[in-house]
KETILUM-521450 format. One record per residue (C-alpha): residue number from 1; residue in one letter; z, y, x. Coordinates in steps of 0.25 Angstrom, whole numbers, plus 2048, in hexadecimal, padded with zeros to 3 digits. Layout:
{num=NUM	residuo=a	up=Z	north=Y	east=X} .
...
***
This chain:
{num=1	residuo=x	up=87A	north=CF6	east=195} .
{num=2	residuo=x	up=874	north=CE9	east=193} .
{num=3	residuo=x	up=865	north=CE8	east=192} .
{num=4	residuo=x	up=861	north=CDA	east=18D} .
{num=5	residuo=x	up=855	north=CD9	east=193} .
{num=6	residuo=x	up=850	north=CCB	east=197} .
{num=7	residuo=x	up=843	north=CC3	east=196} .
{num=8	residuo=x	up=83B	north=CB5	east=199} .
{num=9	residuo=x	up=839	north=CBA	east=1A8} .
{num=10	residuo=x	up=842	north=CB7	east=1B3} .
{num=11	residuo=x	up=844	north=CC4	east=1BA} .
{num=12	residuo=x	up=84D	north=CBF	east=1C7} .
{num=13	residuo=x	up=858	north=CC8	east=1CC} .
{num=14	residuo=x	up=85B	north=CD4	east=1C4} .
{num=15	residuo=x	up=85C	north=CE2	east=1CC} .
{num=16	residuo=x	up=86B	north=CE9	east=1CC} .
{num=17	residuo=x	up=86D	north=CEE	east=1BF} .
{num=18	residuo=x	up=864	north=CE4	east=1B7} .
{num=19	residuo=x	up=86D	north=CD8	east=1B4} .
{num=20	residuo=x	up=86E	north=CDB	east=1A6} .
{num=21	residuo=x	up=85F	north=CDA	east=1A5} .
{num=22	residuo=x	up=85F	north=CCA	east=1A6} .
{num=23	residuo=x	up=859	north=CC2	east=19B} .
{num=24	residuo=x	up=861	north=CC0	east=18F} .
{num=25	residuo=x	up=860	north=CB3	east=186} .
{num=26	residuo=x	up=85C	north=CBC	east=178} .
{num=27	residuo=x	up=851	north=CC3	east=180} .
{num=28	residuo=x	up=849	north=CB7	east=186} .
{num=29	residuo=x	up=83B	north=CB9	east=185} .
{num=30	residuo=x	up=83C	north=CC6	east=17E} .
{num=31	residuo=x	up=83C	north=CCF	east=18B} .
{num=32	residuo=x	up=82F	north=CD2	east=193} .
{num=33	residuo=x	up=831	north=CD5	east=1A0} .
{num=34	residuo=x	up=828	north=CE0	east=1A5} .
{num=35	residuo=x	up=825	north=CE1	east=1B4} .
{num=36	residuo=x	up=81D	north=CEA	east=1BD} .
{num=37	residuo=x	up=821	north=CF6	east=1B5} .
{num=38	residuo=x	up=81E	north=D04	east=1BC} .
{num=39	residuo=x	up=829	north=D0A	east=1C3} .
{num=40	residuo=x	up=828	north=D16	east=1B9} .
{num=41	residuo=x	up=828	north=D0D	east=1AD} .
{num=42	residuo=x	up=833	north=D11	east=1A3} .
{num=43	residuo=x	up=837	north=D0A	east=197} .
{num=44	residuo=x	up=830	north=D12	east=18D} .
{num=45	residuo=x	up=822	north=D0F	east=195} .
{num=46	residuo=x	up=824	north=D01	east=194} .
{num=47	residuo=x	up=828	north=D02	east=185} .
{num=48	residuo=x	up=81C	north=D0A	east=181} .
{num=49	residuo=x	up=814	north=CFE	east=188} .
{num=50	residuo=x	up=81A	north=CF3	east=181} .
{num=51	residuo=x	up=81B	north=CFA	east=173} .
{num=52	residuo=x	up=80B	north=CF9	east=173} .
{num=53	residuo=x	up=80D	north=CEB	east=173} .
{num=54	residuo=x	up=81B	north=CE7	east=16B} .
{num=55	residuo=x	up=828	north=CED	east=167} .
{num=56	residuo=x	up=832	north=CEB	east=173} .
{num=57	residuo=x	up=841	north=CEB	east=16F} .
{num=58	residuo=x	up=843	north=CF1	east=17D} .
{num=59	residuo=x	up=83D	north=CF5	east=18A} .
{num=60	residuo=x	up=844	north=CF7	east=198} .
{num=61	residuo=x	up=83E	north=CFA	east=1A4} .
{num=62	residuo=x	up=848	north=CF8	east=1AF} .
{num=63	residuo=x	up=84A	north=D03	east=1BA} .
{num=64	residuo=x	up=851	north=D05	east=1C7} .
{num=65	residuo=x	up=85F	north=D09	east=1CA} .
{num=66	residuo=x	up=85D	north=D17	east=1C9} .
{num=67	residuo=x	up=853	north=D17	east=1BD} .
{num=68	residuo=x	up=848	north=D1D	east=1C6} .
{num=69	residuo=x	up=83C	north=D13	east=1C4} .
{num=70	residuo=x	up=839	north=D06	east=1BD} .
{num=71	residuo=x	up=83D	north=CF9	east=1C4} .
{num=72	residuo=x	up=82F	north=CF6	east=1BF} .
{num=73	residuo=x	up=833	north=CEC	east=1B3} .
{num=74	residuo=x	up=839	north=CEB	east=1A5} .
{num=75	residuo=x	up=83C	north=CE4	east=199} .
{num=76	residuo=x	up=836	north=CE4	east=18B} .
{num=77	residuo=x	up=83F	north=CDD	east=180} .
{num=78	residuo=x	up=836	north=CD9	east=174} .
{num=79	residuo=x	up=83B	north=CD1	east=166} .
{num=80	residuo=x	up=835	north=CC4	east=16A} .
{num=81	residuo=x	up=831	north=CBB	east=175} .
{num=82	residuo=x	up=822	north=CBB	east=16F} .
{num=83	residuo=x	up=821	north=CCA	east=16F} .
{num=84	residuo=x	up=827	north=CC9	east=17E} .
{num=85	residuo=x	up=81C	north=CC0	east=183} .
{num=86	residuo=x	up=811	north=CC8	east=17C} .
{num=87	residuo=x	up=816	north=CD4	east=183} .
{num=88	residuo=x	up=817	north=CCD	east=191} .
{num=89	residuo=x	up=808	north=CC9	east=18E} .
{num=90	residuo=x	up=804	north=CD7	east=18B} .
{num=91	residuo=x	up=80B	north=CDE	east=196} .
{num=92	residuo=x	up=807	north=CD4	east=1A1} .
{num=93	residuo=x	up=7FE	north=CDB	east=1AC} .
{num=94	residuo=x	up=7FC	north=CE7	east=1A3} .
{num=95	residuo=x	up=7FA	north=CF4	east=1AB} .
{num=96	residuo=x	up=805	north=CFE	east=1A8} .
{num=97	residuo=x	up=809	north=D0B	east=1AF} .
{num=98	residuo=x	up=801	north=D07	east=1BB} .
{num=99	residuo=x	up=806	north=CF8	east=1BD} .
{num=100	residuo=x	up=804	north=CEA	east=1B7} .
{num=101	residuo=x	up=810	north=CE6	east=1AF} .
{num=102	residuo=x	up=812	north=CD8	east=1AD} .
***
């Protein structure tokens, strides 16, 4: 299944199974990379957090190969680059589930 997540921040080499997460031209600027998440953060947790500030089109937390813990990052797709910039400013440094996300 193709996930079509991307964003404006370069992400370097992708772990095995994540090659389909590379940026796509139609998503440029509309996807926010959310890093330093808790190992226990699930998509619903991140979705509830961002729903306080915007209406995300989709939320994805990336998990290890056996789905036992988060790889500590995720993506939030929004409807516009302006909304993505706004969410980035809000989330940067926010304390969430015991960690400062960025």
